[in-house]
All heavy atoms as a GROMACS GRO file, in nm:
protein
  575
    1MET      N    1  -4.348  -0.802   2.416
    1MET     CA    2  -4.397  -0.672   2.455
    1MET      C    3  -4.526  -0.638   2.381
    1MET      O    4  -4.622  -0.589   2.439
    1MET     CB    5  -4.292  -0.566   2.427
    1MET     CG    6  -4.343  -0.429   2.455
    1MET     SD    7  -4.214  -0.312   2.434
    1MET     CE    8  -4.304  -0.167   2.474
    2LEU      N    9  -4.527  -0.664   2.253
    2LEU     CA   10  -4.645  -0.632   2.174
    2LEU      C   11  -4.766  -0.708   2.225
    2LEU      O   12  -4.875  -0.650   2.238
    2LEU     CB   13  -4.621  -0.660   2.026
    2LEU     CG   14  -4.738  -0.629   1.934
    2LEU    CD1   15  -4.781  -0.483   1.945
    2LEU    CD2   16  -4.702  -0.664   1.791
    3SER      N   17  -4.749  -0.836   2.258
    3SER     CA   18  -4.864  -0.912   2.306
    3SER      C   19  -4.916  -0.855   2.437
    3SER      O   20  -5.038  -0.850   2.459
    3SER     CB   21  -4.829  -1.060   2.321
    3SER     OG   22  -4.728  -1.078   2.417
    4SER      N   23  -4.828  -0.807   2.523
    4SER     CA   24  -4.871  -0.744   2.649
    4SER      C   25  -4.947  -0.615   2.622
    4SER      O   26  -5.050  -0.587   2.684
    4SER     CB   27  -4.752  -0.715   2.739
    4SER     OG   28  -4.688  -0.834   2.776
    5LEU      N   29  -4.898  -0.535   2.529
    5LEU     CA   30  -4.965  -0.411   2.494
    5LEU      C   31  -5.103  -0.437   2.432
    5LEU      O   32  -5.200  -0.368   2.463
    5LEU     CB   33  -4.880  -0.330   2.396
    5LEU     CG   34  -4.759  -0.260   2.453
    5LEU    CD1   35  -4.672  -0.206   2.340
    5LEU    CD2   36  -4.798  -0.149   2.547
    6LEU      N   37  -5.110  -0.537   2.346
    6LEU     CA   38  -5.237  -0.571   2.284
    6LEU      C   39  -5.338  -0.620   2.388
    6LEU      O   40  -5.455  -0.582   2.384
    6LEU     CB   41  -5.217  -0.677   2.176
    6LEU     CG   42  -5.143  -0.630   2.051
    6LEU    CD1   43  -5.109  -0.749   1.963
    6LEU    CD2   44  -5.222  -0.526   1.975
    7LYS      N   45  -5.292  -0.703   2.480
    7LYS     CA   46  -5.381  -0.753   2.585
    7LYS      C   47  -5.432  -0.636   2.670
    7LYS      O   48  -5.551  -0.627   2.699
    7LYS     CB   49  -5.307  -0.854   2.673
    7LYS     CG   50  -5.394  -0.912   2.782
    7LYS     CD   51  -5.316  -1.013   2.864
    7LYS     CE   52  -5.403  -1.064   2.978
    7LYS     NZ   53  -5.329  -1.152   3.067
    8TYR      N   54  -5.342  -0.546   2.708
    8TYR     CA   55  -5.381  -0.429   2.787
    8TYR      C   56  -5.482  -0.342   2.711
    8TYR      O   57  -5.581  -0.298   2.766
    8TYR     CB   58  -5.256  -0.348   2.823
    8TYR     CG   59  -5.288  -0.221   2.898
    8TYR    CD1   60  -5.308  -0.223   3.035
    8TYR    CD2   61  -5.298  -0.100   2.832
    8TYR    CE1   62  -5.337  -0.108   3.104
    8TYR    CE2   63  -5.327   0.017   2.900
    8TYR     CZ   64  -5.347   0.012   3.036
    8TYR     OH   65  -5.376   0.127   3.104
    9ALA      N   66  -5.455  -0.318   2.584
    9ALA     CA   67  -5.544  -0.235   2.503
    9ALA      C   68  -5.681  -0.300   2.489
    9ALA      O   69  -5.784  -0.232   2.494
    9ALA     CB   70  -5.482  -0.210   2.366
   10HIS      N   71  -5.684  -0.432   2.474
   10HIS     CA   72  -5.812  -0.503   2.464
   10HIS      C   73  -5.890  -0.494   2.595
   10HIS      O   74  -6.009  -0.467   2.596
   10HIS     CB   75  -5.790  -0.648   2.424
   10HIS     CG   76  -5.915  -0.730   2.427
   10HIS    ND1   77  -6.021  -0.707   2.343
   10HIS    CD2   78  -5.951  -0.832   2.506
   10HIS    CE1   79  -6.117  -0.793   2.370
   10HIS    NE2   80  -6.077  -0.870   2.469
   11GLU      N   81  -5.820  -0.515   2.708
   11GLU     CA   82  -5.886  -0.508   2.838
   11GLU      C   83  -5.944  -0.370   2.865
   11GLU      O   84  -6.042  -0.357   2.938
   11GLU     CB   85  -5.787  -0.547   2.948
   11GLU     CG   86  -5.751  -0.694   2.948
   11GLU     CD   87  -5.636  -0.728   3.041
   11GLU    OE1   88  -5.575  -0.636   3.099
   11GLU    OE2   89  -5.607  -0.848   3.054
   12ASN      N   90  -5.883  -0.266   2.807
   12ASN     CA   91  -5.931  -0.130   2.826
   12ASN      C   92  -6.019  -0.083   2.710
   12ASN      O   93  -6.042   0.036   2.694
   12ASN     CB   94  -5.813  -0.037   2.847
   12ASN     CG   95  -5.752  -0.058   2.983
   12ASN    OD1   96  -5.804  -0.009   3.082
   12ASN    ND2   97  -5.646  -0.136   2.990
   13LYS      N   98  -6.064  -0.180   2.630
   13LYS     CA   99  -6.159  -0.156   2.521
   13LYS      C  100  -6.110  -0.055   2.416
   13LYS      O  101  -6.187   0.023   2.361
   13LYS     CB  102  -6.294  -0.114   2.577
   13LYS     CG  103  -6.357  -0.221   2.665
   13LYS     CD  104  -6.488  -0.177   2.722
   13LYS     CE  105  -6.561  -0.278   2.802
   13LYS     NZ  106  -6.498  -0.370   2.884
   14LEU      N  107  -5.978  -0.056   2.391
   14LEU     CA  108  -5.921   0.030   2.287
   14LEU      C  109  -5.919  -0.040   2.152
   14LEU      O  110  -5.924   0.025   2.048
   14LEU     CB  111  -5.779   0.073   2.324
   14LEU     CG  112  -5.767   0.160   2.448
   14LEU    CD1  113  -5.622   0.176   2.488
   14LEU    CD2  114  -5.832   0.295   2.424
   15ILE      N  115  -5.908  -0.174   2.154
   15ILE     CA  116  -5.903  -0.252   2.031
   15ILE      C  117  -5.988  -0.378   2.049
   15ILE      O  118  -6.023  -0.416   2.160
   15ILE     CB  119  -5.759  -0.291   1.992
   15ILE    CG1  120  -5.696  -0.380   2.100
   15ILE    CG2  121  -5.674  -0.168   1.964
   15ILE    CD1  122  -5.563  -0.439   2.061
   16SER      N  123  -6.017  -0.442   1.935
   16SER     CA  124  -6.087  -0.570   1.942
   16SER      C  125  -5.990  -0.677   1.994
   16SER      O  126  -5.870  -0.654   2.004
   16SER     CB  127  -6.140  -0.608   1.804
   16SER     OG  128  -6.032  -0.616   1.713
   17LYS      N  129  -6.044  -0.795   2.024
   17LYS     CA  130  -5.960  -0.902   2.077
   17LYS      C  131  -5.848  -0.934   1.978
   17LYS      O  132  -5.873  -0.962   1.861
   17LYS     CB  133  -6.043  -1.027   2.104
   17LYS     CG  134  -5.962  -1.137   2.167
   17LYS     CD  135  -6.048  -1.252   2.209
   17LYS     CE  136  -5.957  -1.356   2.274
   17LYS     NZ  137  -6.029  -1.462   2.336
   18PRO      N  138  -5.723  -0.928   2.025
   18PRO     CA  139  -5.610  -0.955   1.934
   18PRO      C  140  -5.607  -1.101   1.890
   18PRO      O  141  -5.646  -1.190   1.964
   18PRO     CB  142  -5.486  -0.920   2.017
   18PRO     CG  143  -5.531  -0.914   2.157
   18PRO     CD  144  -5.679  -0.894   2.158
   19THR      N  145  -5.559  -1.124   1.769
   19THR     CA  146  -5.551  -1.259   1.715
   19THR      C  147  -5.406  -1.296   1.684
   19THR      O  148  -5.381  -1.377   1.596
   19THR     CB  149  -5.635  -1.271   1.586
   19THR    OG1  150  -5.589  -1.173   1.494
   19THR    CG2  151  -5.782  -1.251   1.615
   20VAL      N  152  -5.314  -1.238   1.756
   20VAL     CA  153  -5.172  -1.265   1.733
   20VAL      C  154  -5.139  -1.404   1.783
   20VAL      O  155  -5.180  -1.444   1.891
   20VAL     CB  156  -5.084  -1.161   1.806
   20VAL    CG1  157  -4.937  -1.192   1.789
   20VAL    CG2  158  -5.114  -1.023   1.755
   21ARG      N  159  -5.066  -1.477   1.702
   21ARG     CA  160  -5.020  -1.610   1.741
   21ARG      C  161  -4.868  -1.612   1.736
   21ARG      O  162  -4.807  -1.547   1.652
   21ARG     CB  163  -5.074  -1.715   1.645
   21ARG     CG  164  -5.221  -1.729   1.652
   21ARG     CD  165  -5.265  -1.843   1.562
   21ARG     NE  166  -5.400  -1.814   1.516
   21ARG     CZ  167  -5.445  -1.842   1.398
   21ARG    NH1  168  -5.368  -1.900   1.309
   21ARG    NH2  169  -5.568  -1.812   1.365
   22SER      N  170  -4.812  -1.690   1.825
   22SER     CA  171  -4.667  -1.704   1.828
   22SER      C  172  -4.621  -1.779   1.704
   22SER      O  173  -4.685  -1.874   1.659
   22SER     CB  174  -4.623  -1.781   1.952
   22SER     OG  175  -4.486  -1.809   1.947
   23HIS      N  176  -4.508  -1.738   1.649
   23HIS     CA  177  -4.452  -1.809   1.535
   23HIS      C  178  -4.331  -1.892   1.577
   23HIS      O  179  -4.257  -1.942   1.495
   23HIS     CB  180  -4.418  -1.713   1.421
   23HIS     CG  181  -4.312  -1.615   1.454
   23HIS    ND1  182  -4.338  -1.499   1.520
   23HIS    CD2  183  -4.180  -1.617   1.433
   23HIS    CE1  184  -4.226  -1.431   1.536
   23HIS    NE2  185  -4.129  -1.501   1.485
   24MET      N  186  -4.315  -1.905   1.711
   24MET     CA  187  -4.204  -1.985   1.761
   24MET      C  188  -4.236  -2.133   1.742
   24MET      O  189  -4.347  -2.178   1.771
   24MET     CB  190  -4.182  -1.958   1.910
   24MET     CG  191  -4.149  -1.813   1.941
   24MET     SD  192  -3.996  -1.757   1.866
   24MET     CE  193  -3.880  -1.856   1.955
   25LYS      N  194  -4.141  -2.208   1.692
   25LYS     CA  195  -4.161  -2.350   1.669
   25LYS      C  196  -4.122  -2.426   1.796
   25LYS      O  197  -4.014  -2.408   1.850
   25LYS     CB  198  -4.076  -2.395   1.552
   25LYS     CG  199  -4.101  -2.538   1.511
   25LYS     CD  200  -4.022  -2.574   1.388
   25LYS     CE  201  -4.049  -2.717   1.349
   25LYS     NZ  202  -3.970  -2.755   1.232
   26ARG      N  203  -4.214  -2.509   1.843
   26ARG     CA  204  -4.188  -2.592   1.960
   26ARG      C  205  -4.147  -2.732   1.913
   26ARG      O  206  -4.179  -2.772   1.803
   26ARG     CB  207  -4.312  -2.598   2.048
   26ARG     CG  208  -4.344  -2.463   2.111
   26ARG     CD  209  -4.468  -2.471   2.198
   26ARG     NE  210  -4.495  -2.345   2.260
   26ARG     CZ  211  -4.568  -2.248   2.204
   26ARG    NH1  212  -4.622  -2.265   2.086
   26ARG    NH2  213  -4.589  -2.134   2.267
   27LYS      N  214  -4.079  -2.803   2.000
   27LYS     CA  215  -4.033  -2.936   1.967
   27LYS      C  216  -4.149  -3.024   1.920
   27LYS      O  217  -4.251  -3.033   1.985
   27LYS     CB  218  -3.966  -2.999   2.090
   27LYS     CG  219  -3.902  -3.131   2.061
   27LYS     CD  220  -3.831  -3.185   2.183
   27LYS     CE  221  -3.768  -3.318   2.152
   27LYS     NZ  222  -3.701  -3.374   2.268
   28GLY      N  223  -4.134  -3.084   1.805
   28GLY     CA  224  -4.234  -3.173   1.750
   28GLY      C  225  -4.352  -3.103   1.686
   28GLY      O  226  -4.448  -3.166   1.645
   29GLN      N  227  -4.345  -2.972   1.674
   29GLN     CA  228  -4.457  -2.895   1.618
   29GLN      C  229  -4.421  -2.846   1.478
   29GLN      O  230  -4.308  -2.808   1.451
   29GLN     CB  231  -4.486  -2.775   1.708
   29GLN     CG  232  -4.602  -2.690   1.661
   29GLN     CD  233  -4.618  -2.566   1.750
   29GLN    OE1  234  -4.522  -2.514   1.802
   29GLN    NE2  235  -4.740  -2.521   1.762
   30LYS      N  236  -4.519  -2.848   1.391
   30LYS     CA  237  -4.499  -2.794   1.257
   30LYS      C  238  -4.493  -2.643   1.265
   30LYS      O  239  -4.537  -2.584   1.363
   30LYS     CB  240  -4.612  -2.838   1.164
   30LYS     CG  241  -4.615  -2.986   1.137
   30LYS     CD  242  -4.726  -3.019   1.040
   30LYS     CE  243  -4.726  -3.167   1.011
   30LYS     NZ  244  -4.829  -3.203   0.916
   31ASP      N  245  -4.441  -2.580   1.161
   31ASP     CA  246  -4.436  -2.434   1.158
   31ASP      C  247  -4.576  -2.377   1.169
   31ASP      O  248  -4.667  -2.417   1.097
   31ASP     CB  249  -4.372  -2.384   1.027
   31ASP     CG  250  -4.222  -2.411   1.023
   31ASP    OD1  251  -4.162  -2.422   1.131
   31ASP    OD2  252  -4.167  -2.419   0.913
   32ALA      N  253  -4.593  -2.285   1.263
   32ALA     CA  254  -4.722  -2.218   1.281
   32ALA      C  255  -4.727  -2.097   1.188
   32ALA      O  256  -4.626  -2.035   1.162
   32ALA     CB  257  -4.739  -2.174   1.426
   33PRO      N  258  -4.846  -2.064   1.139
   33PRO     CA  259  -4.856  -1.947   1.053
   33PRO      C  260  -4.833  -1.818   1.132
   33PRO      O  261  -4.863  -1.811   1.251
   33PRO     CB  262  -5.001  -1.952   1.004
   33PRO     CG  263  -5.074  -2.029   1.109
   33PRO     CD  264  -4.974  -2.128   1.162
   34ILE      N  265  -4.777  -1.720   1.068
   34ILE     CA  266  -4.756  -1.590   1.129
   34ILE      C  267  -4.877  -1.505   1.095
   34ILE      O  268  -4.910  -1.488   0.978
   34ILE     CB  269  -4.627  -1.523   1.078
   34ILE    CG1  270  -4.507  -1.609   1.118
   34ILE    CG2  271  -4.615  -1.382   1.134
   34ILE    CD1  272  -4.377  -1.560   1.059
   35VAL      N  273  -4.944  -1.456   1.197
   35VAL     CA  274  -5.063  -1.375   1.178
   35VAL      C  275  -5.032  -1.234   1.225
   35VAL      O  276  -4.995  -1.213   1.341
   35VAL     CB  277  -5.183  -1.433   1.257
   35VAL    CG1  278  -5.306  -1.348   1.236
   35VAL    CG2  279  -5.209  -1.577   1.214
   36ALA      N  280  -5.043  -1.138   1.137
   36ALA     CA  281  -5.011  -1.000   1.170
   36ALA      C  282  -5.122  -0.934   1.250
   36ALA      O  283  -5.239  -0.970   1.240
   36ALA     CB  284  -4.988  -0.921   1.042
   37VAL      N  285  -5.082  -0.837   1.331
   37VAL     CA  286  -5.179  -0.755   1.404
   37VAL      C  287  -5.243  -0.661   1.303
   37VAL      O  288  -5.172  -0.600   1.222
   37VAL     CB  289  -5.106  -0.672   1.513
   37VAL    CG1  290  -5.204  -0.580   1.584
   37VAL    CG2  291  -5.036  -0.764   1.610
   38PRO      N  292  -5.374  -0.649   1.304
   38PRO     CA  293  -5.439  -0.556   1.210
   38PRO      C  294  -5.384  -0.414   1.226
   38PRO      O  295  -5.365  -0.366   1.338
   38PRO     CB  296  -5.587  -0.562   1.248
   38PRO     CG  297  -5.602  -0.694   1.316
   38PRO     CD  298  -5.473  -0.719   1.386
   39SER      N  299  -5.357  -0.348   1.114
   39SER     CA  300  -5.298  -0.214   1.119
   39SER      C  301  -5.387  -0.116   1.194
   39SER      O  302  -5.337  -0.023   1.258
   39SER     CB  303  -5.268  -0.164   0.978
   39SER     OG  304  -5.386  -0.158   0.902
   40GLY      N  305  -5.518  -0.134   1.189
   40GLY     CA  306  -5.608  -0.047   1.263
   40GLY      C  307  -5.586  -0.057   1.414
   40GLY      O  308  -5.593   0.044   1.485
   41ASP      N  309  -5.558  -0.179   1.463
   41ASP     CA  310  -5.531  -0.197   1.605
   41ASP      C  311  -5.400  -0.130   1.644
   41ASP      O  312  -5.389  -0.070   1.751
   41ASP     CB  313  -5.527  -0.346   1.641
   41ASP     CG  314  -5.665  -0.410   1.640
   41ASP    OD1  315  -5.765  -0.336   1.629
   41ASP    OD2  316  -5.671  -0.534   1.651
   42VAL      N  317  -5.300  -0.142   1.559
   42VAL     CA  318  -5.172  -0.076   1.586
   42VAL      C  319  -5.192   0.075   1.590
   42VAL      O  320  -5.142   0.143   1.680
   42VAL     CB  321  -5.065  -0.115   1.480
   42VAL    CG1  322  -4.938  -0.032   1.499
   42VAL    CG2  323  -5.035  -0.264   1.487
   43GLN      N  324  -5.268   0.128   1.497
   43GLN     CA  325  -5.293   0.272   1.493
   43GLN      C  326  -5.365   0.318   1.619
   43GLN      O  327  -5.331   0.420   1.676
   43GLN     CB  328  -5.374   0.309   1.368
   43GLN     CG  329  -5.390   0.458   1.350
   43GLN     CD  330  -5.256   0.530   1.335
   43GLN    OE1  331  -5.165   0.480   1.271
   43GLN    NE2  332  -5.246   0.645   1.396
   44ARG      N  333  -5.461   0.240   1.667
   44ARG     CA  334  -5.533   0.276   1.789
   44ARG      C  335  -5.441   0.272   1.910
   44ARG      O  336  -5.452   0.355   2.001
   44ARG     CB  337  -5.655   0.186   1.808
   44ARG     CG  338  -5.771   0.226   1.719
   44ARG     CD  339  -5.900   0.155   1.755
   44ARG     NE  340  -5.903   0.015   1.714
   44ARG     CZ  341  -5.925  -0.026   1.590
   44ARG    NH1  342  -5.945   0.060   1.493
   44ARG    NH2  343  -5.927  -0.155   1.561
   45LEU      N  344  -5.350   0.176   1.914
   45LEU     CA  345  -5.252   0.171   2.023
   45LEU      C  346  -5.164   0.296   2.023
   45LEU      O  347  -5.139   0.355   2.127
   45LEU     CB  348  -5.161   0.048   2.009
   45LEU     CG  349  -5.212  -0.083   2.062
   45LEU    CD1  350  -5.117  -0.196   2.023
   45LEU    CD2  351  -5.227  -0.077   2.212
   46ILE      N  352  -5.119   0.336   1.906
   46ILE     CA  353  -5.034   0.454   1.894
   46ILE      C  354  -5.111   0.579   1.937
   46ILE      O  355  -5.059   0.663   2.011
   46ILE     CB  356  -4.979   0.467   1.751
   46ILE    CG1  357  -4.882   0.352   1.722
   46ILE    CG2  358  -4.910   0.602   1.730
   46ILE    CD1  359  -4.844   0.337   1.578
   47GLU      N  360  -5.234   0.590   1.892
   47GLU     CA  361  -5.316   0.707   1.927
   47GLU      C  362  -5.348   0.711   2.076
   47GLU      O  363  -5.358   0.819   2.135
   47GLU     CB  364  -5.446   0.706   1.846
   47GLU     CG  365  -5.424   0.733   1.699
   47GLU     CD  366  -5.546   0.706   1.614
   47GLU    OE1  367  -5.652   0.668   1.670
   47GLU    OE2  368  -5.537   0.723   1.491
   48ALA      N  369  -5.365   0.595   2.139
   48ALA     CA  370  -5.400   0.590   2.280
   48ALA      C  371  -5.280   0.612   2.372
   48ALA      O  372  -5.296   0.647   2.488
   48ALA     CB  373  -5.466   0.456   2.313
   49ALA      N  374  -5.160   0.593   2.320
   49ALA     CA  375  -5.040   0.608   2.402
   49ALA      C  376  -5.018   0.757   2.433
   49ALA      O  377  -5.002   0.838   2.343
   49ALA     CB  378  -4.918   0.551   2.329
   50THR      N  379  -5.018   0.788   2.561
   50THR     CA  380  -4.998   0.928   2.601
   50THR      C  381  -4.850   0.960   2.619
   50THR      O  382  -4.812   1.076   2.622
   50THR     CB  383  -5.072   0.957   2.732
   50THR    OG1  384  -5.028   0.864   2.832
   50THR    CG2  385  -5.223   0.943   2.714
   51ASP      N  386  -4.769   0.860   2.628
   51ASP     CA  387  -4.625   0.878   2.646
   51ASP      C  388  -4.553   0.848   2.515
   51ASP      O  389  -4.579   0.746   2.451
   51ASP     CB  390  -4.576   0.783   2.757
   51ASP     CG  391  -4.430   0.799   2.787
   51ASP    OD1  392  -4.348   0.739   2.712
   51ASP    OD2  393  -4.397   0.869   2.883
   52GLU      N  394  -4.466   0.935   2.476
   52GLU     CA  395  -4.392   0.918   2.350
   52GLU      C  396  -4.312   0.788   2.349
   52GLU      O  397  -4.298   0.722   2.246
   52GLU     CB  398  -4.298   1.038   2.327
   52GLU     CG  399  -4.235   1.041   2.191
   52GLU     CD  400  -4.334   1.064   2.078
   52GLU    OE1  401  -4.441   1.125   2.101
   52GLU    OE2  402  -4.305   1.021   1.966
   53GLY      N  403  -4.260   0.748   2.465
   53GLY     CA  404  -4.184   0.624   2.474
   53GLY      C  405  -4.267   0.501   2.438
   53GLY      O  406  -4.218   0.408   2.375
   54TYR      N  407  -4.394   0.502   2.479
   54TYR     CA  408  -4.482   0.390   2.445
   54TYR      C  409  -4.511   0.387   2.296
   54TYR      O  410  -4.517   0.281   2.235
   54TYR     CB  411  -4.612   0.396   2.524
   54TYR     CG  412  -4.596   0.364   2.670
   54TYR    CD1  413  -4.641   0.451   2.768
   54TYR    CD2  414  -4.535   0.246   2.711
   54TYR    CE1  415  -4.625   0.422   2.902
   54TYR    CE2  416  -4.519   0.215   2.844
   54TYR     CZ  417  -4.564   0.304   2.939
   54TYR     OH  418  -4.549   0.275   3.072
   55ARG      N  419  -4.528   0.504   2.237
   55ARG     CA  420  -4.551   0.510   2.092
   55ARG      C  421  -4.431   0.452   2.018
   55ARG      O  422  -4.446   0.373   1.924
   55ARG     CB  423  -4.574   0.654   2.047
   55ARG     CG  424  -4.711   0.703   2.078
   55ARG     CD  425  -4.737   0.838   2.010
   55ARG     NE  426  -4.835   0.907   2.091
   55ARG     CZ  427  -4.815   1.020   2.156
   55ARG    NH1  428  -4.701   1.084   2.144
   55ARG    NH2  429  -4.908   1.072   2.229
   56VAL      N  430  -4.313   0.491   2.060
   56VAL     CA  431  -4.191   0.440   1.997
   56VAL      C  432  -4.182   0.289   2.014
   56VAL      O  433  -4.148   0.217   1.921
   56VAL     CB  434  -4.066   0.511   2.054
   56VAL    CG1  435  -3.939   0.444   2.007
   56VAL    CG2  436  -4.067   0.658   2.017
   57ALA      N  437  -4.214   0.239   2.134
   57ALA     CA  438  -4.207   0.095   2.160
   57ALA      C  439  -4.302   0.018   2.071
   57ALA      O  440  -4.266  -0.086   2.016
   57ALA     CB  441  -4.236   0.067   2.308
   58VAL      N  442  -4.424   0.069   2.055
   58VAL     CA  443  -4.523   0.002   1.968
   58VAL      C  444  -4.471   0.000   1.824
   58VAL      O  445  -4.478  -0.103   1.756
   58VAL     CB  446  -4.661   0.072   1.975
   58VAL    CG1  447  -4.754   0.019   1.867
   58VAL    CG2  448  -4.723   0.054   2.113
   59LEU      N  449  -4.418   0.112   1.778
   59LEU     CA  450  -4.367   0.118   1.641
   59LEU      C  451  -4.247   0.025   1.621
   59LEU      O  452  -4.238  -0.044   1.519
   59LEU     CB  453  -4.329   0.261   1.604
   59LEU     CG  454  -4.449   0.355   1.585
   59LEU    CD1  455  -4.402   0.499   1.575
   59LEU    CD2  456  -4.528   0.315   1.463
   60LEU      N  457  -4.158   0.021   1.718
   60LEU     CA  458  -4.042  -0.069   1.707
   60LEU      C  459  -4.086  -0.216   1.708
   60LEU      O  460  -4.031  -0.298   1.635
   60LEU     CB  461  -3.942  -0.043   1.819
   60LEU     CG  462  -3.863   0.086   1.806
   60LEU    CD1  463  -3.786   0.114   1.935
   60LEU    CD2  464  -3.768   0.080   1.688
   61ALA      N  465  -4.185  -0.247   1.790
   61ALA     CA  466  -4.233  -0.386   1.798
   61ALA      C  467  -4.304  -0.426   1.670
   61ALA      O  468  -4.288  -0.538   1.622
   61ALA     CB  469  -4.326  -0.402   1.919
   62THR      N  470  -4.382  -0.333   1.613
   62THR     CA  471  -4.462  -0.370   1.497
   62THR      C  472  -4.389  -0.350   1.365
   62THR      O  473  -4.401  -0.432   1.275
   62THR     CB  474  -4.594  -0.289   1.493
   62THR    OG1  475  -4.564  -0.150   1.493
   62THR    CG2  476  -4.681  -0.324   1.611
   63GLU      N  477  -4.315  -0.243   1.353
   63GLU     CA  478  -4.250  -0.213   1.226
   63GLU      C  479  -4.113  -0.278   1.212
   63GLU      O  480  -4.075  -0.321   1.104
   63GLU     CB  481  -4.237  -0.061   1.207
   63GLU     CG  482  -4.369   0.013   1.204
   63GLU     CD  483  -4.456  -0.027   1.086
   63GLU    OE1  484  -4.402  -0.051   0.978
   63GLU    OE2  485  -4.579  -0.035   1.104
   64ALA      N  486  -4.038  -0.284   1.322
   64ALA     CA  487  -3.903  -0.341   1.316
   64ALA      C  488  -3.899  -0.483   1.370
   64ALA      O  489  -3.794  -0.546   1.370
   64ALA     CB  490  -3.805  -0.253   1.393
   65ASP      N  491  -4.013  -0.532   1.421
   65ASP     CA  492  -4.024  -0.668   1.474
   65ASP      C  493  -3.924  -0.693   1.588
   65ASP      O  494  -3.867  -0.801   1.599
   65ASP     CB  495  -4.006  -0.771   1.363
   65ASP     CG  496  -4.059  -0.908   1.402
   65ASP    OD1  497  -4.149  -0.914   1.488
   65ASP    OD2  498  -4.009  -1.008   1.349
   66LEU      N  499  -3.905  -0.591   1.673
   66LEU     CA  500  -3.815  -0.606   1.787
   66LEU      C  501  -3.891  -0.659   1.907
   66LEU      O  502  -4.008  -0.631   1.926
   66LEU     CB  503  -3.752  -0.472   1.823
   66LEU     CG  504  -3.659  -0.410   1.718
   66LEU    CD1  505  -3.605  -0.277   1.769
   66LEU    CD2  506  -3.546  -0.503   1.682
   67ARG      N  507  -3.821  -0.737   1.989
   67ARG     CA  508  -3.878  -0.787   2.114
   67ARG      C  509  -3.847  -0.689   2.225
   67ARG      O  510  -3.765  -0.600   2.210
   67ARG     CB  511  -3.820  -0.925   2.145
   67ARG     CG  512  -3.859  -1.027   2.039
   67ARG     CD  513  -3.788  -1.156   2.067
   67ARG     NE  514  -3.644  -1.131   2.065
   67ARG     CZ  515  -3.553  -1.218   2.022
   67ARG    NH1  516  -3.590  -1.334   1.981
   67ARG    NH2  517  -3.427  -1.187   2.023
   68ILE      N  518  -3.912  -0.709   2.342
   68ILE     CA  519  -3.897  -0.616   2.453
   68ILE      C  520  -3.750  -0.599   2.494
   68ILE      O  521  -3.704  -0.488   2.517
   68ILE     CB  522  -3.982  -0.658   2.574
   68ILE    CG1  523  -3.966  -0.560   2.690
   68ILE    CG2  524  -3.947  -0.794   2.626
   68ILE    CD1  525  -4.072  -0.460   2.700
   69GLY      N  526  -3.677  -0.707   2.502
   69GLY     CA  527  -3.536  -0.698   2.542
   69GLY      C  528  -3.454  -0.618   2.442
   69GLY      O  529  -3.364  -0.542   2.480
   70GLU      N  530  -3.485  -0.633   2.315
   70GLU     CA  531  -3.415  -0.558   2.212
   70GLU      C  532  -3.453  -0.409   2.218
   70GLU      O  533  -3.366  -0.323   2.203
   70GLU     CB  534  -3.450  -0.614   2.074
   70GLU     CG  535  -3.402  -0.757   2.056
   70GLU     CD  536  -3.461  -0.825   1.933
   70GLU    OE1  537  -3.579  -0.802   1.902
   70GLU    OE2  538  -3.386  -0.902   1.870
   71ILE      N  539  -3.579  -0.380   2.244
   71ILE     CA  540  -3.622  -0.241   2.254
   71ILE      C  541  -3.558  -0.175   2.375
   71ILE      O  542  -3.507  -0.063   2.367
   71ILE     CB  543  -3.776  -0.231   2.261
   71ILE    CG1  544  -3.836  -0.278   2.127
   71ILE    CG2  545  -3.821  -0.090   2.296
   71ILE    CD1  546  -3.985  -0.296   2.129
   72LEU      N  547  -3.559  -0.244   2.489
   72LEU     CA  548  -3.500  -0.188   2.610
   72LEU      C  549  -3.349  -0.169   2.598
   72LEU      O  550  -3.292  -0.082   2.662
   72LEU     CB  551  -3.532  -0.277   2.731
   72LEU     CG  552  -3.678  -0.281   2.772
   72LEU    CD1  553  -3.700  -0.386   2.880
   72LEU    CD2  554  -3.726  -0.145   2.818
   73GLY      N  555  -3.286  -0.248   2.514
   73GLY     CA  556  -3.141  -0.238   2.497
   73GLY      C  557  -3.097  -0.128   2.401
   73GLY      O  558  -2.977  -0.100   2.391
   74LEU      N  559  -3.191  -0.065   2.334
   74LEU     CA  560  -3.156   0.041   2.240
   74LEU      C  561  -3.107   0.166   2.313
   74LEU      O  562  -3.153   0.198   2.422
   74LEU     CB  563  -3.275   0.078   2.151
   74LEU     CG  564  -3.323  -0.031   2.057
   74LEU    CD1  565  -3.452   0.012   1.989
   74LEU    CD2  566  -3.217  -0.063   1.953
   75GLN      N  567  -3.014   0.236   2.252
   75GLN     CA  568  -2.963   0.362   2.310
   75GLN      C  569  -2.989   0.476   2.217
   75GLN      O  570  -2.988   0.464   2.100
   75GLN     CB  571  -2.813   0.350   2.337
   75GLN     CG  572  -2.782   0.243   2.440
   75GLN     CD  573  -2.634   0.237   2.469
   75GLN    OE1  574  -2.557   0.323   2.430
   75GLN    NE2  575  -2.594   0.133   2.540
   0.00000   0.00000   0.00000
C-alpha cells in the first residue's frame, strides 16, 4: 500500500521520487538492504491526504509497518 501511495504522490508532484526498495528475499538472492521512506515525504503524504482514512493508512503503513491486507483487516 505504501509503495502505491508513494507512486501516486510522486506522479502528482507531492514528493520527490521515492527510493523505497523491497526487503523481501527472493530465491537465490542475498538479503537486500531496507531503505526507509524519508520522513519529509511521509509528512507531505499525511498533509496532502484530505480523507482521515488515508492519513490513518499512511501512518499504519509507515509507523506500524502494516501491509494493505493488514490495514484493511483492522476493526
